[in-house]
N, C-alpha and C positions, 0 to 999 in steps of 0.2 A: 672662801677658799684661800688658804695660805699660799704665798708665793715664795719659793726657795730659789735663791740666786745661785746660778751655777758658776763656781770659781774656775780659774784656769784660762786656757787659750781657746777661744771659740771662733772658728773660721767660717766665714760666710761664703755662699756660692760665688760671689763676685771677687773673692780674694782678699777682702778686708778681714782682719783678725782683731778681735777684742781680747785684750789681756787683762785679767782681773785677779787680784790677790789681796787677801786680808792681812793687814799689818797695822793695827790701830795705834800702836805706840811709837811708830817710826815717824821721823820728820821728813824723810825723803825716800822715795822708792823709784828706781830707774830700771827700765827694760833694756837688757843688753842682748843684741843680736850678734854673736861673735863671728859668724860667717860673713856678715856684711860690715863688721867693725862699726856698728852704729848703736847709739844709745838714745832712748826715748824717755823723756820725763813723764811720770804718771801723776794723775791728780787723785786726791783723796776725797771721799765723800764723808758724810756725817757718821756713817756706821763703821768707818775704819777701812773701807775697801779702796784700793788704789787701782786705777784703770786707765788704759790708753788704747785707742783704736789705730791700727797701722795698716795702710793699704799695701797691696802687692805682695802679700805673704803666700808662700806655697807650702803644701804639706811637706813635712820633714824639716822645716826651718827650725834651727836650734835656738834656744834662748835661755837666759838666766835673769834673775832679779838681783839688783844691787841695792843693798839696804843701808841707808845713811852713808853712802859713798864708801862702804867698808866691806870688801869682799863680794863674791857672787854666789848665789844660791839657786839650786833647782826649784821649780815650782812645787809647792806642797800638793797642788791639784793637777800636776802633770798627767797628761794622757799617754805619754810615751817616754821612756828613758832608754834610748838606744845604746848608751854607753854605760849603763848601770846606775846605781844609786847615787854615785858622786858626780856623775857627768851632767851635761846640759839636758834640759827638757826639750821636747820636740813637739811642734804643731802637728796635729793629725787631721785627716780629711773625714768628716762625719758623713759625707755623701758618696763615698767610694763603693759602698755595698748596698745593693737593693734587695730588701727582704721580699720573699714570695709566699709569706705565711699569713696572708690576710684572712683566711678562713679559720685560722687557729684562734680560739677564744679562751685558752688557758685550761687548767684542770683543777677540779676540786680535790681537796686533800684525801677524801675517802676513796678516791679512785687511784691514788698513787701507790705504786710499789717502787720504792726509792732504791737507787744503787749509788752508794758513795764511792767516789774515786779520786785519786790524786793524779793530776795531769802528768807529772814527771815520771811516775812509776807504773802507771796503768798500761803503757805500751813501751816497746823498746825505744821508740823515737822520743817519747815524752813531750808531745805537742798536742795542741787543739786539733790540728788536722788529722793526727793519728787517732784521736778519740772518735772523730767523725767516721773514720774507716771501720771502727769497731761497733758502731751503733747497730748494725744488723744482727750481730751476735747477741746484744742485749735485748733487742726486739724479739729475737727467737726465744730467749729465756723467758720473756713475758714482762720485762721491766717497763714501767710506764713513766718513770721520771729518773733522771740522773742528777746527782748532787755533786758538784765540783768543789773540792777543797779550795781554800783561798788562793786566788790567782793574781793578787796585787803584787806589784814589783817589790822584790826583796833583795837583800844583799847576796851576791854570788849567783851560782847556778843550781844550788841544791838547798831545798828548804821545804818543810811541810806547808808553809804559806802563812803561818800565824805570826811571822815576824816581818810582814810587809811594812813598807814605809811610804808608799805612794798609793793611797787607796783608789785613786782614779785611773792608775796606769796598770796595764797587764804586764805580767812577768815577761821580759823580752825573750827568754829562752823557750817560752811556750808557743810563741807565734804572735801575730799582730791582731789588731782590732778586727779586721775582716775575717780572720781565721775563727775567732770566737763567734762572730755573727753567723758565719756559715755553719758552724756546729749547731747553733741554736735553730737556725732556719731548717737545717736537715732534720734535726730531732723533731721539730713540729710537723714537718711533712710526713714523718713516720709515726705520728701520734704520741710522741714522748715530750714530757715537760722537762725544763731545765731549771735547777735550783743552784744558786751560787752561795757559797759560804763566805761571809764577810766578817771582818774583825773591827769592832767599834769600841773595844774596851781598853786598848793600848795601841801603841805603834812600836815596831821593832827597834832594836838598839843601834843598828849600823846603817848609816845613810839617812838618819832621822834629823831633818833640819827644821822641824816645826817650831821649836822653841825660839829660833832666831826671828820668826815672823810675828809671833804673838802668843798670848796665853792659851794655847791649845790644851795645856795640861794644868793640873792643880795638885798642890801638895796637901790638900785637905784629906785625901784618901790615898790608899796604897793598893797596888795589885801585885800578884806574884811575878808579873812579867815586865813591869816597868811603870812609869808614871801614869796615873789615872787621867782619863780624858776629862776635860773641864765641861761638865754638863750643867753645873749649877752655881759656879762661882762667878766673880766679876768677869765680864766680857764673854759669857758663855753663849749668848744668843747666836753669834756668828759661828761658834764651834758646832752648835746643834745644827745650824743651817748647813755647815760643811758636810756633815755625815748624812743628813737626810737628803741633801742634793746628790750625794754619792749613791745612796740607795735608789733614788728615782732615776739616775742615769742608767744603772744596770737594768732596771725593770722596764724603762721606756726606750732608751736608745738601743739597747742590746736585745730587747724583747725577752729578757729573762723572766721566768714565770714565778720565781719565788726566791726568797733569801733565807738562809740559815744564819742566825745571829750567834756568834761565838760567845760563850760565857757571859750571858746576860746578867748573871749575879754580880759581875764586876762592873756594871754600869752604875756607878755611884751618882745618885741624883736625888736631892731632897726638894726639888722644885714642886710647885703645886700641880703642874702637869709633868709627869715623869717623861723622860726622853723616849722611852719605848712607846708610850701612848701617843706622843706627838708623831713619831715615826709611823706607827700603824695607821693613824688618822690620815697622814699624807699619802700612804699607799692606797688606802680606801678611796681617796679622792682621785688618784691616778686610775684606779680600777674603774671608777664611775665614768671618768672622762674618756677612757679608751674602750670600754666595753669588754675588757679582757681580764679574766680572773688572775689575781696575784695573791700569793700567800707569804706569810712571814712566820718562820718557825724559830723558836728560841731554844738554845741550850742553857738550862737553868739548874744550878745545883742548889735549888731551894724547892721544897715541895709546897709551893705557894700558888694556889689556883688563881690568885688575882691577876697574874700575868696573862692568863689565857681567857679571862672573863671579858666580855664586851665592855667597851668604855661606858656605854649607857648604864651598865650595872656596877660601875665603880672599878672596872678592871682596866688593864693596859692594852687589851685588844689583839694580843698575839693569836694567830690562827691555831697554833699547836706548839708543843714543846717536846724535846727529847725526854725519855724516861730511862735514865741510867739504871734505876733500881730493878727493872725487869731483867736487864742484862746481869746485874750483880747477883740476883737471886738464882737465876738459871746457872750462871757460870760457877758460882760458889758451890752449888749442890753437885753439879756434874764433876767438877775437878777436885772437890774437897778442900779448896783453898779458903782459908779463913784469916789470912794476914791482911794488913792494911785496912782499907775500907770494907773488905770482905768479912771482917769480924762481925759486922752487923747482919750477916746472912748465913747460909749454910743449912737452912731447913726448907723442906719442900713447901711447907705451909706459907712461907713468905712469897714463893712464886705464885701460889694460889691467890694470895692477897693482892698481888700485883694484877692478876687477871681480873679480880673483882673491882679494885679501887684505882688501878693505874699506879698510884704511889704505894710503896710498901710502908713507909713511915708516915703516919697521919696524926701525929701527936704523941707517939710512944717514945720511950727513952732510947736513944742511940748510944750504944757503947762506944762506937768510934768517935762520935762527936761530943760525947760526955754531956749530953743535954737532950731534952725532949725536942722532937723535930717533926715539922710538917703539919699540914691541915688536910682534911678530906676534900677532894675535888668534886664536891657534890654537884649533880646535874650537868656535869660536863661530859659530852659524848666521847666515846672511845676514839673517834676520828681526830680528836685534838691531842693525841699522844702518839709519838713516833717511837717504836720499839725496835730493838735489834739484839742480836746475839754476838755481834762483833761490830766494831767501828774503829776509826783511826786511833782514837784515844785508848780504848780498852786493849788494843793490840800493841800499838806503838809506845805506850807508856810502860810496857813491860820491859825489863832490862834487855831481854834477848828478842823482843818483838815477836814472840810466838803467837801464831794463830791457833784457833781452837782445834784445827785439824791435826796439830802436833801434840795436843794436850789430852785428848779424849779418844776413845775407840771410834772406829768408823760408824758403828751403829748409832753412837751418840750424836754424830753429826746429822744424821737423818732425823733423829728424835728432836734435836734442837731446831732444825729447819721447820718441822711440823709445828713445834711449839710456837714459833714465830709466825709462820705464814697462815696458820689456822686461827691465830689470835684475833681479837676484835680491833687491835691497834693498827695504825699505819705502819707497815713493815719497811725496814731499811736493811739492805744487804751491804756488806763491805766488799769492795772489789776482790774477786777471786774466791770468795766464800762459796759460791755456787758449785764449784768443782773441787773444793778442798785444797786450795793453794797451800803449798808447804813453805814457800819462801817467806821469810819474816817481813814484817813492816816495822822498821827501826826508826828511831829519831835520827835525822840527819840535817846538816847545815853546812854552809861554806863561808864563814866569816873571814875577814882579812885582819881585823884588829886582834893581836895576840893576847892582850889582856882579856878581851871578850871570849876568845877561844878557850882560854884557861877557865874562866868563870863558868862557861856553859858546860865544860867537861865535869867540873866539880859539882855544879848544880844537878846534873843528871845523876851522878853518883849518890848524892844526898837524897834525891827524890826516890831512888830505888831502895833506900835503906829499909823502908817498912815492908818491902815485898821480897827482897833477896838478901840473904845473909852471907853469901859467898859468890865468888866469880867476878869477872870483869865485864863491864859493859863495852860493847863495840864502840870504837871512837866515832862520835857523831860527825867529826870533821873529815873523816876519811872518805874519798870517793867510793871505796869498796863497800862501805856501809850503805850508801845510796844505791849502788848497783845491785847489791844483795836483796834490796827491797823491791825490785822490779818483778812484776808478775811473770810467771813462766808460761802461762796460757796452755798448760798441759791438760787439755780436756779429753784426751784420747785414752789415757791409761785406764784400765778396767774399773778400778775403784772410783776414779775421778769422773769417768763417763757415767757410771751408775748414779753417783751423787748428783751430777748435773741433770740427768733425766728425772731424778726424784724432785729436784727443785722446780723443774719445768712443770711437772705434773701438779705439784702442790699450788703453784702460782695459777695454773689453768683452772684448777678446782676452785681456788679463791675467787677467780673472776666469774665463774659460771654458776656457783651456788648462791642463791639469794641469802641464805642463812649466814654465809661468810662475808656478805656485803653489808650486813646489818650492823650499824655502829651504835645503836641505841643501848642504853644500859639494861633495859629489860629483855634484850635479845641474847644475853649471855648469862648462863647459870653455871657457877663453879661449885662442884660438889666438895664436901670435906675430904681432905687427903686420907688415903687408905694405907695404913701400915708404913707411912713415911716413904712410899715409893710410887703409889698409883694416884694420878691426878685425872679427874674426869671433868670434862667441860661440855655443856650442851649449848649449841648455837641454834637459833631459830629465827624465822621471819614470818610473822603473822600466821603461824601455824601452817603455812603453805610449804615450808621447807624446814625440816628439823634434822640436826646432825648430832651424833654423840662422838666426842673425841676422847680417846683413851690414851694416856701417856704413861708408860711404865719407865720410871727412872731407876728402877732397881736392877741389880746385876743378876737376878734370877728370874725365871719365868713366874708369872703370877696368874691367879685365877680371880675373876670378877663376876659377881652375880648381880646384874643390873635389875633394879626395881622398875620394871617397865610393864606397860599394857600394850605397847606398840611391838611390831616386829622389826628387828634390826637386820639391815642388809649391808654387808661390808663393801666399801668402795675404795679403801686404801689400807695398805698394811706395809709399813716400812721394812718389815722383816722378809718380805717376799724376795724370791730369788731374782726377780726382774730388777730389783734395786740393789743387787749385790748382797742381799741379806742371807741369814742362815736357813731361811725357809719359814713360810707363814704357818702358824699352828692355830691361830684364832679362827673360830667358826665363821663361815661365810654368811650364815643366817642364824639368828638367835630369836627364839620365842620367849614369851613371858615365863619366868622361872628357870630359864636356861643359864648356862655358864659360858664365859669367854676366857680362853687361855691366851695369855699374852707373852710373847718372847721378851727377854731382857732388853732394856734400852731400845724400846720400840714405840711406834705411834700407830694407832688404828683409828679409822674413821668409819662410822656406821651411819647409814641413812635410816631414819626412824619413820615407819609407816604404820598407820592404823590397820588392824586386821580387816580383811574384806574390802 
């Protein structure tokens, strides 16, 4: 079993604190305690770590590192930055919170219904404590796992979180360590898992002092967001240790159930053991040691099944990956958008292919990429793919941050919900989706450096060029942009209440029907698309439970003549008045040779039973 050294300040119960920092190329590193006006020389080991043990340290003690007697720097592995990214680091108390979730053993991916949220905009308060207060509403919806967008310390008070610069420290405006632990503890008591989004492909641009300590970055590769992390160049062993230790801290010390790895395709690594494989191996060892299920999910812009294959089969061992292409196929068809990367989509058959294969492109030529793309994910169960109809990227990377609720008719929202929640994939909802939130989710930040502010504004404009030909993007640095992105929590308006009820019903149906819980490839049959508007999917479990799902993506009513020997009994119709629809016209019971009439932009579920 590999041992990963935890960097940073480690406080013992008796008040002695071990300070450890990696700076292999420095000749001298000194610990500075500014409140005590004391300095402590540190000793370097053979691996480039500097360390000193200091007695009589209390939680909250501020400290810096002085490198080669030149300036003072915060700790790259700081657990707390009370004065922001440029201020001193602070010692934290790892024993101040007592978990009461001993009976919790984690959750398997196939049981997850994930809800992605951003701490700062999910509630008016924008804190971990406020999320805890909203957990009952998510439990009532049927959510079984929340996914928190990155919460590592970033510059300023407003950010999506992907520009964090202290991976071990929580954003100080969100709350303290105990607040997140309480959130996790409460979620577990309510039967909900917690996933944390982490960023291991780059560090943010402001308050990033890593380069002063050592070769955390490499110029061998480039990323769109900044210097690439050094996973395979000289001195990379300690860098790999740094990020794996970070992952283990969240999963072990905070009892987090899983990690979502941002943009794994930007983990540049040519090592014999890829960083992702080393990370997932370490997580499996933690899982074995604690007896608690842990999951690692990757966001990967590569249709490469190697990432989710077991290490024993030559893979990297991720438990699952996001599949953007399911979203792209559905979104493009419903909205008619074919600009940017949507140029590869726009046909209903591509959504059908996603239901069959998970990936849409499995070796075909991609017009957007100007090359052949992808491989078939053969023999991988549907439970290894996280699907969604909205998420922070697909909403927030639009110039105006429009949610699907402002782009398509109300009936299409229910159709989309059914397309997702009745799919064989692990479903992910984006906060507010369940009641049709109208507030946008925009890109926002709060940098201090004016050159950086200008660069970000220009960069966003360039990014939107492929999707928008006119108009002005909201200023990402304006507090108003951040405020406009907060949820309204308007769940009482008639349309919103009906949509919320529809989501609750579909989630309940997913949990109760064995056919909808089957993630084996042979448990889902996708029919050929009919007239470029009807998509028929059959879900079954060992012939004990069989369902027929009919999705009409057309703008007119459609007739369908199922080739069946069973009798069909309707159990859901999104057009029903109960769900705020125009009224159900589909037959409640259909015999062999019968016809089904389907309202436009609607979803129907039939139970299939043998006669007699």
